[in-house]
N, CA, C, O and the ligand as a Tripos MOL2 file, in Angstrom:
@<TRIPOS>MOLECULE
protein
  269   267    68     0     0
PROTEIN
NO_CHARGES

@<TRIPOS>ATOM
      1 N          84.1490   62.1780   87.8450 N.3       1 MET1
      2 CA         83.9720   63.2490   88.8420 C.3       1 MET1
      3 C          83.0010   64.2990   88.3080 C.2       1 MET1
      4 O          83.2790   64.9610   87.3080 O.2       1 MET1
      5 N          81.9120   64.4370   88.9500 N.am      2 ALA2
      6 CA         80.8860   65.3770   88.4860 C.3       2 ALA2
      7 C          81.3290   66.8070   88.7480 C.2       2 ALA2
      8 O          81.9970   67.1140   89.7350 O.2       2 ALA2
      9 N          80.9360   67.6460   87.8390 N.am      3 GLU3
     10 CA         81.2880   69.0550   87.9830 C.3       3 GLU3
     11 C          80.0270   69.8710   88.2210 C.2       3 GLU3
     12 O          79.0120   69.6720   87.5540 O.2       3 GLU3
     13 N          80.0980   70.7820   89.1670 N.am      4 PHE4
     14 CA         78.9220   71.5990   89.4320 C.3       4 PHE4
     15 C          78.6550   72.5170   88.2460 C.2       4 PHE4
     16 O          79.5880   73.0560   87.6510 O.2       4 PHE4
     17 N          77.4040   72.6920   87.9070 N.am      5 PRO5
     18 CA         77.0850   73.6040   86.8060 C.3       5 PRO5
     19 C          77.4640   75.0330   87.1680 C.2       5 PRO5
     20 O          77.3190   75.4600   88.3140 O.2       5 PRO5
     21 N          77.9460   75.7520   86.1830 N.am      6 LYS6
     22 CA         78.3450   77.1270   86.4430 C.3       6 LYS6
     23 C          77.1170   77.9980   86.7090 C.2       6 LYS6
     24 O          76.0770   77.8760   86.0620 O.2       6 LYS6
     25 N          77.2870   78.8620   87.6730 N.am      7 GLN7
     26 CA         76.1570   79.7220   88.0150 C.3       7 GLN7
     27 C          76.0270   80.8450   87.0050 C.2       7 GLN7
     28 O          77.0130   81.3400   86.4590 O.2       7 GLN7
     29 N          74.8080   81.2240   86.7770 N.am      8 THR8
     30 CA         74.5620   82.3410   85.8720 C.3       8 THR8
     31 C          74.6610   83.6420   86.6460 C.2       8 THR8
     32 O          74.8270   83.6460   87.8650 O.2       8 THR8
     33 N          74.5590   84.7360   85.9260 N.am      9 ALA9
     34 CA         74.7580   86.0420   86.5430 C.3       9 ALA9
     35 C          73.5870   86.4420   87.4290 C.2       9 ALA9
     36 O          73.6640   87.4350   88.1530 O.2       9 ALA9
     37 N          72.5080   85.6760   87.3750 N.am     10 ARG10
     38 CA         71.3180   86.1000   88.1260 C.3      10 ARG10
     39 C          71.5250   85.9810   89.6290 C.2      10 ARG10
     40 O          70.8780   86.6850   90.4030 O.2      10 ARG10
     41 N          72.4230   85.0950   90.0440 N.am     11 ASP11
     42 CA         72.6240   84.9160   91.4810 C.3      11 ASP11
     43 C          74.0470   84.4470   91.7240 C.2      11 ASP11
     44 O          74.3830   83.3040   91.4140 O.2      11 ASP11
     45 N          74.8720   85.2990   92.2660 N.am     12 SER12
     46 CA         76.2700   84.9620   92.4750 C.3      12 SER12
     47 C          76.5180   84.4090   93.8680 C.2      12 SER12
     48 O          77.6420   84.0230   94.1890 O.2      12 SER12
     49 N          75.4750   84.3640   94.7070 N.am     13 SER13
     50 CA         75.6580   83.8760   96.0590 C.3      13 SER13
     51 C          75.4150   82.3740   96.1300 C.2      13 SER13
     52 O          74.4290   81.8780   95.5860 O.2      13 SER13
     53 N          76.2890   81.6650   96.7850 N.am     14 SER14
     54 CA         76.0770   80.2380   96.9890 C.3      14 SER14
     55 C          75.0850   80.0560   98.1340 C.2      14 SER14
     56 O          74.8980   80.9600   98.9490 O.2      14 SER14
     57 N          74.4580   78.8960   98.1940 N.am     15 PRO15
     58 CA         73.5360   78.6350   99.3150 C.3      15 PRO15
     59 C          74.2010   78.8190  100.6680 C.2      15 PRO15
     60 O          73.5790   79.3010  101.6150 O.2      15 PRO15
     61 N          75.4600   78.4370  100.7530 N.am     16 LEU16
     62 CA         76.1520   78.5770  102.0310 C.3      16 LEU16
     63 C          76.3290   80.0470  102.4020 C.2      16 LEU16
     64 O          76.2160   80.4230  103.5680 O.2      16 LEU16
     65 N          76.6070   80.8630  101.4010 N.am     17 GLU17
     66 CA         76.7710   82.2880  101.6880 C.3      17 GLU17
     67 C          75.4630   82.9080  102.1640 C.2      17 GLU17
     68 O          75.4500   83.7880  103.0250 O.2      17 GLU17
     69 N          74.3670   82.4330  101.5880 N.am     18 ILE18
     70 CA         73.0690   82.9420  102.0130 C.3      18 ILE18
     71 C          72.8010   82.5490  103.4590 C.2      18 ILE18
     72 O          72.2810   83.3400  104.2460 O.2      18 ILE18
     73 N          73.1610   81.3190  103.7940 N.am     19 VAL19
     74 CA         72.9760   80.8580  105.1750 C.3      19 VAL19
     75 C          73.8210   81.6900  106.1210 C.2      19 VAL19
     76 O          73.3620   82.0780  107.1950 O.2      19 VAL19
     77 N          75.0470   81.9620  105.7260 N.am     20 LEU20
     78 CA         75.9450   82.7030  106.6050 C.3      20 LEU20
     79 C          75.4460   84.1120  106.8620 C.2      20 LEU20
     80 O          75.7410   84.7000  107.9020 O.2      20 LEU20
     81 N          74.6910   84.6540  105.9170 N.am     21 ASN21
     82 CA         74.1420   85.9810  106.1340 C.3      21 ASN21
     83 C          73.1610   86.0050  107.2990 C.2      21 ASN21
     84 O          72.8890   87.0570  107.8780 O.2      21 ASN21
     85 N          72.6360   84.8300  107.6320 N.am     22 GLN22
     86 CA         71.6800   84.7390  108.7260 C.3      22 GLN22
     87 C          72.3840   84.4150  110.0430 C.2      22 GLN22
     88 O          71.7640   84.4480  111.1060 O.2      22 GLN22
     89 N          73.6550   84.1070  109.9730 N.am     23 LEU23
     90 CA         74.3610   83.6270  111.1590 C.3      23 LEU23
     91 C          75.4160   84.6210  111.6120 C.2      23 LEU23
     92 O          75.7920   85.5320  110.8740 O.2      23 LEU23
     93 N          75.8800   84.4320  112.8270 N.am     24 ALA24
     94 CA         76.9510   85.2610  113.3480 C.3      24 ALA24
     95 C          77.9310   84.3750  114.1060 C.2      24 ALA24
     96 O          77.6080   83.2540  114.4970 O.2      24 ALA24
     97 N          79.1170   84.8970  114.3020 N.am     25 CYS25
     98 CA         80.1220   84.1700  115.0640 C.3      25 CYS25
     99 C          79.5990   83.9110  116.4820 C.2      25 CYS25
    100 O          79.1610   84.8430  117.1560 O.2      25 CYS25
    101 N          79.6410   82.6530  116.9410 N.am     26 PRO26
    102 CA         79.1430   82.3390  118.2840 C.3      26 PRO26
    103 C          80.0210   82.9180  119.3890 C.2      26 PRO26
    104 O          79.5980   83.0130  120.5410 O.2      26 PRO26
    105 N          81.2280   83.2980  119.0370 N.am     27 ALA27
    106 CA         82.1480   83.8070  120.0570 C.3      27 ALA27
    107 C          81.9920   85.3160  120.2440 C.2      27 ALA27
    108 O          81.9980   85.8110  121.3710 O.2      27 ALA27
    109 N          81.8540   86.0410  119.1370 N.am     28 CYS28
    110 CA         81.8430   87.5020  119.2320 C.3      28 CYS28
    111 C          80.6760   88.1230  118.4690 C.2      28 CYS28
    112 O          80.5180   89.3440  118.4650 O.2      28 CYS28
    113 N          79.8590   87.2910  117.8220 N.am     29 LEU29
    114 CA         78.7070   87.7570  117.0460 C.3      29 LEU29
    115 C          79.1230   88.5850  115.8410 C.2      29 LEU29
    116 O          78.3400   89.3840  115.3260 O.2      29 LEU29
    117 N          80.3560   88.3940  115.3940 N.am     30 GLY30
    118 CA         80.8410   89.1070  114.2240 C.3      30 GLY30
    119 C          80.3310   88.4820  112.9350 C.2      30 GLY30
    120 O          79.7230   87.4110  112.9510 O.2      30 GLY30
    121 N          80.5790   89.1500  111.8330 N.am     31 ASP31
    122 CA         80.1710   88.6410  110.5220 C.3      31 ASP31
    123 C          81.0630   87.4820  110.1030 C.2      31 ASP31
    124 O          82.2530   87.4360  110.4160 O.2      31 ASP31
    125 N          80.4470   86.5450  109.3850 N.am     32 LEU32
    126 CA         81.1650   85.3670  108.9400 C.3      32 LEU32
    127 C          81.3800   85.4110  107.4400 C.2      32 LEU32
    128 O          80.5830   85.9890  106.7020 O.2      32 LEU32
    129 N          82.4650   84.7950  107.0000 N.am     33 ARG33
    130 CA         82.7760   84.7520  105.5780 C.3      33 ARG33
    131 C          83.3130   83.3800  105.2060 C.2      33 ARG33
    132 O          84.0080   82.7340  105.9910 O.2      33 ARG33
    133 N          82.9810   82.9490  104.0010 N.am     34 ILE34
    134 CA         83.4760   81.6550  103.5340 C.3      34 ILE34
    135 C          84.9080   81.8110  103.0560 C.2      34 ILE34
    136 O          85.2290   82.7330  102.3060 O.2      34 ILE34
    137 N          85.7650   80.8980  103.4980 N.am     35 ASP35
    138 CA         87.1330   80.8540  103.0060 C.3      35 ASP35
    139 C          87.4070   79.4140  102.5910 C.2      35 ASP35
    140 O          87.7210   78.5700  103.4300 O.2      35 ASP35
    141 N          87.2880   79.1380  101.2960 N.am     36 ALA36
    142 CA         87.4090   77.7680  100.7880 C.3      36 ALA36
    143 C          86.3650   76.8900  101.4530 C.2      36 ALA36
    144 O          85.1690   77.1330  101.2950 O.2      36 ALA36
    145 N          86.7900   75.8750  102.1930 N.am     37 ASP37
    146 CA         85.8280   74.9860  102.8330 C.3      37 ASP37
    147 C          85.7360   75.2540  104.3320 C.2      37 ASP37
    148 O          85.4180   74.3740  105.1310 O.2      37 ASP37
    149 N          86.0250   76.5000  104.6760 N.am     38 ARG38
    150 CA         85.9120   76.8690  106.0770 C.3      38 ARG38
    151 C          85.0880   78.1400  106.1820 C.2      38 ARG38
    152 O          84.7740   78.7870  105.1830 O.2      38 ARG38
    153 N          84.7440   78.4820  107.4260 N.am     39 VAL39
    154 CA         84.0690   79.7420  107.6880 C.3      39 VAL39
    155 C          84.9530   80.5430  108.6250 C.2      39 VAL39
    156 O          85.3980   80.0440  109.6590 O.2      39 VAL39
    157 N          85.2030   81.7870  108.2540 N.am     40 VAL40
    158 CA         86.0930   82.6280  109.0480 C.3      40 VAL40
    159 C          85.3110   83.8200  109.5800 C.2      40 VAL40
    160 O          84.5390   84.4400  108.8490 O.2      40 VAL40
    161 N          85.5140   84.1380  110.8560 N.am     41 CYS41
    162 CA         84.9020   85.3270  111.4390 C.3      41 CYS41
    163 C          85.7480   86.5420  111.0720 C.2      41 CYS41
    164 O          86.9630   86.5520  111.2680 O.2      41 CYS41
    165 N          85.0860   87.5610  110.5380 N.am     42 LEU42
    166 CA         85.8170   88.7590  110.1370 C.3      42 LEU42
    167 C          86.2170   89.5970  111.3400 C.2      42 LEU42
    168 O          87.1060   90.4430  111.2420 O.2      42 LEU42
    169 N          85.5690   89.3690  112.4650 N.am     43 ALA43
    170 CA         85.8290   90.1920  113.6400 C.3      43 ALA43
    171 C          86.9400   89.6270  114.5120 C.2      43 ALA43
    172 O          87.8410   90.3590  114.9210 O.2      43 ALA43
    173 N          86.8820   88.3170  114.8030 N.am     44 CYS44
    174 CA         87.8550   87.7500  115.7350 C.3      44 CYS44
    175 C          88.7670   86.7180  115.0730 C.2      44 CYS44
    176 O          89.6530   86.1590  115.7190 O.2      44 CYS44
    177 N          88.5460   86.4690  113.7820 N.am     45 ALA45
    178 CA         89.4250   85.5920  112.9940 C.3      45 ALA45
    179 C          89.3430   84.1370  113.4080 C.2      45 ALA45
    180 O          90.2120   83.3500  113.0340 O.2      45 ALA45
    181 N          88.3320   83.7540  114.1620 N.am     46 ARG46
    182 CA         88.1420   82.3310  114.4350 C.3      46 ARG46
    183 C          87.7740   81.6200  113.1430 C.2      46 ARG46
    184 O          87.1410   82.1900  112.2540 O.2      46 ARG46
    185 N          88.1870   80.3600  113.0610 N.am     47 VAL47
    186 CA         87.9210   79.5570  111.8800 C.3      47 VAL47
    187 C          87.0330   78.3820  112.2700 C.2      47 VAL47
    188 O          87.3120   77.6630  113.2300 O.2      47 VAL47
    189 N          85.9730   78.2050  111.5160 N.am     48 TYR48
    190 CA         85.0470   77.0960  111.7790 C.3      48 TYR48
    191 C          85.0090   76.1860  110.5720 C.2      48 TYR48
    192 O          85.0850   76.6520  109.4350 O.2      48 TYR48
    193 N          84.8930   74.8900  110.8080 N.am     49 PRO49
    194 CA         84.8300   73.9420  109.6870 C.3      49 PRO49
    195 C          83.4520   73.9340  109.0580 C.2      49 PRO49
    196 O          82.4590   74.3010  109.6870 O.2      49 PRO49
    197 N          83.4100   73.5040  107.7960 N.am     50 VAL50
    198 CA         82.1400   73.2750  107.1190 C.3      50 VAL50
    199 C          82.0430   71.7870  106.8220 C.2      50 VAL50
    200 O          82.8570   71.2400  106.0770 O.2      50 VAL50
    201 N          81.0580   71.1410  107.4010 N.am     51 VAL51
    202 CA         80.8920   69.6990  107.2540 C.3      51 VAL51
    203 C          79.6320   69.4300  106.4390 C.2      51 VAL51
    204 O          78.5280   69.8040  106.8360 O.2      51 VAL51
    205 N          79.8140   68.7770  105.2970 N.am     52 ASP52
    206 CA         78.6820   68.4550  104.4260 C.3      52 ASP52
    207 C          77.8710   69.6950  104.0760 C.2      52 ASP52
    208 O          76.6460   69.6400  103.9710 O.2      52 ASP52
    209 N          78.5640   70.8070  103.8970 N.am     53 GLY53
    210 CA         77.8960   72.0380  103.4860 C.3      53 GLY53
    211 C          77.2640   72.7980  104.6280 C.2      53 GLY53
    212 O          76.6010   73.8110  104.4090 O.2      53 GLY53
    213 N          77.4610   72.3180  105.8560 N.am     54 ILE54
    214 CA         76.8610   72.9830  107.0080 C.3      54 ILE54
    215 C          77.9640   73.5590  107.8790 C.2      54 ILE54
    216 O          78.8180   72.8110  108.3560 O.2      54 ILE54
    217 N          77.9670   74.8600  108.0990 N.am     55 PRO55
    218 CA         78.9870   75.4500  108.9600 C.3      55 PRO55
    219 C          78.8040   75.0170  110.4140 C.2      55 PRO55
    220 O          77.7110   75.0960  110.9760 O.2      55 PRO55
    221 N          79.8990   74.5630  110.9960 N.am     56 VAL56
    222 CA         79.8640   74.0930  112.3870 C.3      56 VAL56
    223 C          80.3670   75.2280  113.2640 C.2      56 VAL56
    224 O          81.5680   75.4020  113.4690 O.2      56 VAL56
    225 N          79.4050   75.9980  113.7760 N.am     57 LEU57
    226 CA         79.7600   77.2040  114.5130 C.3      57 LEU57
    227 C          79.7510   76.9240  116.0070 C.2      57 LEU57
    228 O          78.8200   77.2780  116.7300 O.2      57 LEU57
    229 N          80.8220   76.2780  116.4390 N.am     58 ILE58
    230 CA         80.9720   75.9720  117.8580 C.3      58 ILE58
    231 C          82.2480   76.6410  118.3510 C.2      58 ILE58
    232 O          83.3440   76.2690  117.9320 O.2      58 ILE58
    233 N          82.1190   77.6040  119.2180 N.am     59 ALA59
    234 CA         83.2560   78.4060  119.6320 C.3      59 ALA59
    235 C          84.3370   77.5460  120.2820 C.2      59 ALA59
    236 O          85.5290   77.7700  120.0730 O.2      59 ALA59
    237 N          83.9080   76.5600  121.0730 N.am     60 ASP60
    238 CA         84.8790   75.7350  121.7810 C.3      60 ASP60
    239 C          85.7470   74.9140  120.8440 C.2      60 ASP60
    240 O          86.8520   74.5050  121.2010 O.2      60 ASP60
    241 N          85.2280   74.6740  119.6220 N.am     61 LYS61
    242 CA         85.9500   73.8270  118.6750 C.3      61 LYS61
    243 C          86.8420   74.6390  117.7380 C.2      61 LYS61
    244 O          87.5660   74.0790  116.9150 O.2      61 LYS61
    245 N          86.7830   75.9280  117.8680 N.am     62 SER62
    246 CA         87.5400   76.7470  116.9400 C.3      62 SER62
    247 C          89.0310   76.6980  117.2660 C.2      62 SER62
    248 O          89.4280   76.3370  118.3740 O.2      62 SER62
    249 N          89.8330   77.0630  116.2920 N.am     63 GLY63
    250 CA         91.2630   76.8780  116.4360 C.3      63 GLY63
    251 C          91.9700   78.0050  117.1670 C.2      63 GLY63
    252 O          93.1670   77.9140  117.4400 O.2      63 GLY63
    253 N          91.2540   79.0490  117.4810 N.am     64 LEU64
    254 CA         91.9200   80.1990  118.0820 C.3      64 LEU64
    255 C          91.6560   80.2540  119.5870 C.2      64 LEU64
    256 O          90.5360   80.0270  120.0440 O.2      64 LEU64
    257 N          92.6610   80.5460  120.3130 N.am     65 SER65
    258 CA         92.5090   80.6440  121.7600 C.3      65 SER65
    259 C          92.8950   82.0400  122.2210 C.2      65 SER65
    260 O          93.8470   82.6370  121.7190 O.2      65 SER65
    261 N          92.1490   82.5420  123.1720 N.am     66 ASN66
    262 CA         92.4590   83.8630  123.7030 C.3      66 ASN66
    263 C          93.3380   83.7850  124.9440 C.2      66 ASN66
    264 O          93.5140   84.7750  125.6540 O.2      66 ASN66
    265 N          93.8790   82.6190  125.1960 N.am     67 ALA67
    266 CA         94.6500   82.4200  126.4090 C.3      67 ALA67
    267 C          95.9320   83.2040  126.4210 C.2      67 ALA67
    268 O          96.6900   83.1340  127.3890 O.2      67 ALA67
    269 ZN         84.0980   86.1270  115.9550 Zn       68 ZN68
@<TRIPOS>BOND
     1     1     2 1
     2     2     3 1
     3     3     4 2
     4     3     5 am
     5     5     6 1
     6     6     7 1
     7     7     8 2
     8     7     9 am
     9     9    10 1
    10    10    11 1
    11    11    12 2
    12    11    13 am
    13    13    14 1
    14    14    15 1
    15    15    16 2
    16    15    17 am
    17    17    18 1
    18    18    19 1
    19    19    20 2
    20    19    21 am
    21    21    22 1
    22    22    23 1
    23    23    24 2
    24    23    25 am
    25    25    26 1
    26    26    27 1
    27    27    28 2
    28    27    29 am
    29    29    30 1
    30    30    31 1
    31    31    32 2
    32    31    33 am
    33    33    34 1
    34    34    35 1
    35    35    36 2
    36    35    37 am
    37    37    38 1
    38    38    39 1
    39    39    40 2
    40    39    41 am
    41    41    42 1
    42    42    43 1
    43    43    44 2
    44    43    45 am
    45    45    46 1
    46    46    47 1
    47    47    48 2
    48    47    49 am
    49    49    50 1
    50    50    51 1
    51    51    52 2
    52    51    53 am
    53    53    54 1
    54    54    55 1
    55    55    56 2
    56    55    57 am
    57    57    58 1
    58    58    59 1
    59    59    60 2
    60    59    61 am
    61    61    62 1
    62    62    63 1
    63    63    64 2
    64    63    65 am
    65    65    66 1
    66    66    67 1
    67    67    68 2
    68    67    69 am
    69    69    70 1
    70    70    71 1
    71    71    72 2
    72    71    73 am
    73    73    74 1
    74    74    75 1
    75    75    76 2
    76    75    77 am
    77    77    78 1
    78    78    79 1
    79    79    80 2
    80    79    81 am
    81    81    82 1
    82    82    83 1
    83    83    84 2
    84    83    85 am
    85    85    86 1
    86    86    87 1
    87    87    88 2
    88    87    89 am
    89    89    90 1
    90    90    91 1
    91    91    92 2
    92    91    93 am
    93    93    94 1
    94    94    95 1
    95    95    96 2
    96    95    97 am
    97    97    98 1
    98    98    99 1
    99    99   100 2
   100    99   101 am
   101   101   102 1
   102   102   103 1
   103   103   104 2
   104   103   105 am
   105   105   106 1
   106   106   107 1
   107   107   108 2
   108   107   109 am
   109   109   110 1
   110   110   111 1
   111   111   112 2
   112   111   113 am
   113   113   114 1
   114   114   115 1
   115   115   116 2
   116   115   117 am
   117   117   118 1
   118   118   119 1
   119   119   120 2
   120   119   121 am
   121   121   122 1
   122   122   123 1
   123   123   124 2
   124   123   125 am
   125   125   126 1
   126   126   127 1
   127   127   128 2
   128   127   129 am
   129   129   130 1
   130   130   131 1
   131   131   132 2
   132   131   133 am
   133   133   134 1
   134   134   135 1
   135   135   136 2
   136   135   137 am
   137   137   138 1
   138   138   139 1
   139   139   140 2
   140   139   141 am
   141   141   142 1
   142   142   143 1
   143   143   144 2
   144   143   145 am
   145   145   146 1
   146   146   147 1
   147   147   148 2
   148   147   149 am
   149   149   150 1
   150   150   151 1
   151   151   152 2
   152   151   153 am
   153   153   154 1
   154   154   155 1
   155   155   156 2
   156   155   157 am
   157   157   158 1
   158   158   159 1
   159   159   160 2
   160   159   161 am
   161   161   162 1
   162   162   163 1
   163   163   164 2
   164   163   165 am
   165   165   166 1
   166   166   167 1
   167   167   168 2
   168   167   169 am
   169   169   170 1
   170   170   171 1
   171   171   172 2
   172   171   173 am
   173   173   174 1
   174   174   175 1
   175   175   176 2
   176   175   177 am
   177   177   178 1
   178   178   179 1
   179   179   180 2
   180   179   181 am
   181   181   182 1
   182   182   183 1
   183   183   184 2
   184   183   185 am
   185   185   186 1
   186   186   187 1
   187   187   188 2
   188   187   189 am
   189   189   190 1
   190   190   191 1
   191   191   192 2
   192   191   193 am
   193   193   194 1
   194   194   195 1
   195   195   196 2
   196   195   197 am
   197   197   198 1
   198   198   199 1
   199   199   200 2
   200   199   201 am
   201   201   202 1
   202   202   203 1
   203   203   204 2
   204   203   205 am
   205   205   206 1
   206   206   207 1
   207   207   208 2
   208   207   209 am
   209   209   210 1
   210   210   211 1
   211   211   212 2
   212   211   213 am
   213   213   214 1
   214   214   215 1
   215   215   216 2
   216   215   217 am
   217   217   218 1
   218   218   219 1
   219   219   220 2
   220   219   221 am
   221   221   222 1
   222   222   223 1
   223   223   224 2
   224   223   225 am
   225   225   226 1
   226   226   227 1
   227   227   228 2
   228   227   229 am
   229   229   230 1
   230   230   231 1
   231   231   232 2
   232   231   233 am
   233   233   234 1
   234   234   235 1
   235   235   236 2
   236   235   237 am
   237   237   238 1
   238   238   239 1
   239   239   240 2
   240   239   241 am
   241   241   242 1
   242   242   243 1
   243   243   244 2
   244   243   245 am
   245   245   246 1
   246   246   247 1
   247   247   248 2
   248   247   249 am
   249   249   250 1
   250   250   251 1
   251   251   252 2
   252   251   253 am
   253   253   254 1
   254   254   255 1
   255   255   256 2
   256   255   257 am
   257   257   258 1
   258   258   259 1
   259   259   260 2
   260   259   261 am
   261   261   262 1
   262   262   263 1
   263   263   264 2
   264   263   265 am
   265   265   266 1
   266   266   267 1
   267   267   268 2
@<TRIPOS>SUBSTRUCTURE
     1 MET1         2 RESIDUE 1 A MET
     2 ALA2         6 RESIDUE 1 A ALA
     3 GLU3        10 RESIDUE 1 A GLU
     4 PHE4        14 RESIDUE 1 A PHE
     5 PRO5        18 RESIDUE 1 A PRO
     6 LYS6        22 RESIDUE 1 A LYS
     7 GLN7        26 RESIDUE 1 A GLN
     8 THR8        30 RESIDUE 1 A THR
     9 ALA9        34 RESIDUE 1 A ALA
    10 ARG10       38 RESIDUE 1 A ARG
    11 ASP11       42 RESIDUE 1 A ASP
    12 SER12       46 RESIDUE 1 A SER
    13 SER13       50 RESIDUE 1 A SER
    14 SER14       54 RESIDUE 1 A SER
    15 PRO15       58 RESIDUE 1 A PRO
    16 LEU16       62 RESIDUE 1 A LEU
    17 GLU17       66 RESIDUE 1 A GLU
    18 ILE18       70 RESIDUE 1 A ILE
    19 VAL19       74 RESIDUE 1 A VAL
    20 LEU20       78 RESIDUE 1 A LEU
    21 ASN21       82 RESIDUE 1 A ASN
    22 GLN22       86 RESIDUE 1 A GLN
    23 LEU23       90 RESIDUE 1 A LEU
    24 ALA24       94 RESIDUE 1 A ALA
    25 CYS25       98 RESIDUE 1 A CYS
    26 PRO26      102 RESIDUE 1 A PRO
    27 ALA27      106 RESIDUE 1 A ALA
    28 CYS28      110 RESIDUE 1 A CYS
    29 LEU29      114 RESIDUE 1 A LEU
    30 GLY30      118 RESIDUE 1 A GLY
    31 ASP31      122 RESIDUE 1 A ASP
    32 LEU32      126 RESIDUE 1 A LEU
    33 ARG33      130 RESIDUE 1 A ARG
    34 ILE34      134 RESIDUE 1 A ILE
    35 ASP35      138 RESIDUE 1 A ASP
    36 ALA36      142 RESIDUE 1 A ALA
    37 ASP37      146 RESIDUE 1 A ASP
    38 ARG38      150 RESIDUE 1 A ARG
    39 VAL39      154 RESIDUE 1 A VAL
    40 VAL40      158 RESIDUE 1 A VAL
    41 CYS41      162 RESIDUE 1 A CYS
    42 LEU42      166 RESIDUE 1 A LEU
    43 ALA43      170 RESIDUE 1 A ALA
    44 CYS44      174 RESIDUE 1 A CYS
    45 ALA45      178 RESIDUE 1 A ALA
    46 ARG46      182 RESIDUE 1 A ARG
    47 VAL47      186 RESIDUE 1 A VAL
    48 TYR48      190 RESIDUE 1 A TYR
    49 PRO49      194 RESIDUE 1 A PRO
    50 VAL50      198 RESIDUE 1 A VAL
    51 VAL51      202 RESIDUE 1 A VAL
    52 ASP52      206 RESIDUE 1 A ASP
    53 GLY53      210 RESIDUE 1 A GLY
    54 ILE54      214 RESIDUE 1 A ILE
    55 PRO55      218 RESIDUE 1 A PRO
    56 VAL56      222 RESIDUE 1 A VAL
    57 LEU57      226 RESIDUE 1 A LEU
    58 ILE58      230 RESIDUE 1 A ILE
    59 ALA59      234 RESIDUE 1 A ALA
    60 ASP60      238 RESIDUE 1 A ASP
    61 LYS61      242 RESIDUE 1 A LYS
    62 SER62      246 RESIDUE 1 A SER
    63 GLY63      250 RESIDUE 1 A GLY
    64 LEU64      254 RESIDUE 1 A LEU
    65 SER65      258 RESIDUE 1 A SER
    66 ASN66      262 RESIDUE 1 A ASN
    67 ALA67      266 RESIDUE 1 A ALA
    68 ZN68       269 GROUP 0 **** ****
């Protein structure tokens, strides 16, 4: 099992975090944050999956319902 090399102090942001800085929640346009292997909206608490390192930001597929 390969282990990812430890990051140095020069850059503490993962590529996914950098991508998320460019994106917003499709439901409420809130800020997104990585939570393990998921993406969580800080504004509405919707949870989106991350597939192969790519956040799947589809509001209809999220686990939260406003019903
Ligand atoms: Zn949201």
